[in-house]
N, C-alpha and C positions, 0 to 999 in steps of 0.2 A: 560480316563474319560472326560477330557476336549474336546477331539475330538468328543466324542459321544454327549456331551452337545451342541457343536456347530452344529452338524448335526441335533439335535432335535429342533433347533431354526432357521429356514430358514430366518426369518426376521432379526435376528442379523447378519447372514452371509451376507445378502443383504446390511445392513447398514454399515458393516465393509468394504465391497468391495467399496461401494460408497464413504465412508470417505477417503479411500486410493486414489481414483481416482480424488478427488477434491482438489484444492489449492486456497487459498485466506485468507483474514483476519480471525484470529482464532475465534473471537466472532461471526462474521457473519456466518462462516461455521458451528460452533457448533449449532447456532440457526436453521440453515437450516436443519441440520441432525436431530435435535430433532423434528422438525416439520414433517419431512418425517417419522421418526420412529413412532410418534404419529398417523399420518395418516394411516400407515400400521397397527398399532395395532387396530385402530378403525375399519378398513376394515376387519381384521381377526375376530374381535368380531362379526361384522355383519354377516359374513359368518357362524360363529359357531352357532349363534342364529338361523340361517336359516336352520341348520341341517347338515352343512358340517363339517366332523370330521377333527381334526388336524392329520397330518400336511397339509392335502389338503387345508384347509382354508387359511393357510399361503401362499401356492403356488399360490392359486387363487388370493389372494390379491396382491402378487408380479407381477403376470401376468397383472393385471389391471393397476398397477402403471407403468409398463414397465421395461425392463431390465436396468441394470446399464449403459450399452453402449447406451441405448436409451435416458435416462434422464440426464446422466452426462453432455452432451454438454450444455443443457439449464441451468442446475445448475451452470456450470462453467462460463457461460456468465454472470450470476448475480454476482458471486463471483469476476470475473475479473473487472466488473464495480465498485464493492465495493472496490477492491484493488486500482483501479485507483483513486477513490475518496479519499482513505486513503493517497495515495502518493501526490495527488494534495493538500490536506489539510496540509500535513507536509511541503510542499514547500511554500504554501501561508502563513502559520503561522510563519515559521522561517525566511524567507528572509527579511521581513520588519525590524525585530529587527537587523539583521546583517547589512542591509543598514544604519540604524541609527547609529550603533556603528562605522562602517567604516567611515561614514561621520564625526562623532564627532572626531574620531582619526585623520582624515586628516585635519580638520579645526584647531585643537589645535596644530598641528605640523607644521604650516606654517613657524615658526621661527626656525625650527630644523636645527642646524649646520651640523649634520651628513648627508652625501649624501645617504647612504644606507637605513636608515630608511625612508627618504622621498620617495625614489623609491619604497620601499616596500609598503608604505601607498598608493601611487598613483596606484600601481598594485592592491591593495585591493579594491580601489574605482572603478577601471575599472571592476574588477570581480563582484563587487556589481551590476553593470549595467547588466551584463550577468545573474546573479541570479534574478535580478528584472524582466527581460523579462520572465524568466521561471516562476516567481511568477504570472505574468499577465496571462500566458497561463494556469497555475494551477487554477487560479480564474475562468477563462472561462470554464475550464473542470468541475469545481464544479457546475457552473450554468447549463451547458448542461446536466449533469447527475443528477441534482436535480429537481427543479420545472419545468424546460423546458422539461425534459424527458417525462412528461405527454403529451406534445403536439408534440414534435419532436423526431424521433428515434435517439438513440445514435449512432454516426458514429462508424463503426466497428474498424477503426484504431485509435480511440481516446485513448484507454488504452495504446497502444504502444507509441503513441505520448507523453502521460503524463509520461510514464516510462522513455523515453529518455530526456524529459525536467527535470525530477527529477535527472537523472544521470548527466546532464549538471550542474544543480544547486549544486549537491553534489561535483562535481569536482571543481567548482568555490570556494566552501566553503573550500575544502581541501587546495587548493593553497593559498587562503586568510589566512588560519590558519598559513601556513608556513611564509607568508609575514609578518603577524602581530607578529609572534613569533620572526622573525628576527629583526623587528623594535623594539620590546620590549627589546631586549638585549642591544641596543645602545641608545635608545631614553630616554630623560629626563622624559617624561610623561608615563613611563611604567605602573604605576598603572591604567591608563586608557586603555592602549593597551592590558594588560594582560586579563582582563575580556572579551574584544572583541574577542581575540584569542581563549579563552576557549569556548565562545559561538559558534564561528565558528566551532570548533572541535566537539562539541556536536551535532550541527545542521548537520554537515557532516555525522556523524554516524547514526543519525535518518533518514535523507533523503536517504542516500545511501542504507540502508537496505530495506526501503520501495520501492525504485525504483527498486532494484534487484528483489524483490518479484513481483512487477508489470510487469517487463519484462518477468518473468517466466509465469505468468498468461496469459499475452497477446499472448504468443506463443502456448498456449494450444488450442485444438479444442473446439469451442463453437458452439451453435446452430445459 
């Protein structure tokens, strides 16, 4: 009965296949799918009112929209840019807080008698520089894919560049988490280092997941 129901609704078959073919931010993808479903429904209604019987009206509407293989690359292009913006935004928002925490931990540990915490803090500060460069690239990507996109075309390799920038930042955050955790064990100012390490861990999880999704989208075929 379910199979018969699916066969009786070509539009839903079309939407299901298109949904499976696309990858990107969940909200953006859901909004895109709903717009396509609504457009198809309106077209089917127009054909029905013109005298075309179902399911011919549905098939005509789908033919006018184009097959899934025909429209998926263009839709995926839009979703890939949206995912790149999502990743760039995650890097741009999390990195400044981490840089501030790492700097504060380093400046308050200048008189630290233990050698290992001092080395760990210095390592975290250097990693902050790496993440800072990634943040600048992320900010540039947000600008290019935002207001400037109305005037200039978005470079095709920008999403992959953002993905690897996010990956680099997430790796720096992971190593910094270990460095700050090590410093926290031996340092006298551990109440300050512990929140910085926790923030680095959370930021790593957020940025790494977004960067992974961005790499996947960037490798898909787009228009």
